[in-house]
N, C-alpha and C positions, 0 to 999 in steps of 0.2 A: 630655358625656354625649349619647348619641343620642336624638333625639326619637321617641317611640313614635307611630306612625300607626295609628289605628283602621281596621279593614277597611272599615267603612261609609264613612268619609271618603275612603279610597283609591278605593272604587267610585264615589263621587260625582265625584271629581276625574277619573277615567278617563272616566266617562260624559260629563262636560262637555267634556273634550278631544276625544272622538270626535264630539260634536255640533258643535263648532267646526270640526273638520276636514271633516266632512260638508257643513256649510254653505259653507265656503270652496271646496269642490270642486263645489258646485252640486247635490249629491245630496239624495236624500230622507232624512229623519231616521227611522231605525228605532229601535225600542226596544232596549235593551242586550241583551236575550235573543233578538233577531231575531223577536219575536212578530209575528203578523199584526195589522193594525189596520184599523178601520172608522171612518167618521164618522157620527154621528147628531145629531139636533137635541136641544138642551138642553130638558128638560121645562119650564123656566121661561120659554121663549121665547113671545112674544105672537103672535097670529094674523097681524098685519100683517108681522112679520118672517119668519114661516114661509112665508107666501104669496110674499113677495119672494124667499126662498131657492129655493122650487120654481120660480118663474118664471125666475130667473137660471140655476140649475143646468140646467134643462131647455132653456134656450136655447143651452147649451154642449155638452150630451151627450144621447144618445138615452134618453128616459124612457118608452119604450113599455110597460115592465113595469108602469107605473102606470095604464095605460088599462083601462077596464072590460073584464073577461074575461081579463085577464092576471094572472099570479101575485101581484103586489104591490098590486093594486087594493084588496083587503080586508086589513085593515080600512080602510074608506073614511073616513079622517079626516086632517086636516091634519098632525098630528104624525107619523103613519106615512108619509105621502106625502113630507113634507119630509125625513125621515130617509133614505128610499130615494134621493131625488133628490140630496141632499147627499153621500151615499156614492158614488153614481155619479160625481159631479163629482170628489170627493176621489180616488177610485181612478184615474180617467182622467188626472188631473193629476200622478200620481206619488206619492200619499200623503204629501205634504209637510204639516207641521202647519198651515201658513198656508192650505192649500187646504181646511181644515175650520173656518176661523175664522168666516166668515159674520157679520161684525160682532159677534163674541163670542156667537153663538147655536149654534155647533157644538161637539161634544164628540168627541174621539178616544177610542175604546174598544178594548180587546184582547179583549173578549167578542163573539163572532159574534152579531149581532143578528137573524140569519135566523130565520124562524118558518114553520111549516107549509110551504106551497109557495113562499113568498117567500124566495128565496136572495139575500142581500146579496152583490153581486159583490166579489171580491177579485182584483186583477190582479197 
């Protein structure tokens, strides 16, 4: 008798296979639906971690949008600045999930975190 495979199980197996193929090819991992992704700071992150994330990300990518007078300066708080900097880094490095890890303080989201005049880049 043939084994019945549930559609959800098949979807998971296919998603896992695509993930492995993508990793083996050295490519970025995209969501199964091809959705856009952004990187933001986890709300549970402490200040020292967020500060380290901003310092590291901005040493690797251009963070001018965070300077006073630029679109992403406000709100002028560490959580917001870290999220913008981490996303800039994540986008510049090809949107690989590991480029949003930041010692487990990053979170990949499919919801565009842009607000008011601060547009989170998507490459």
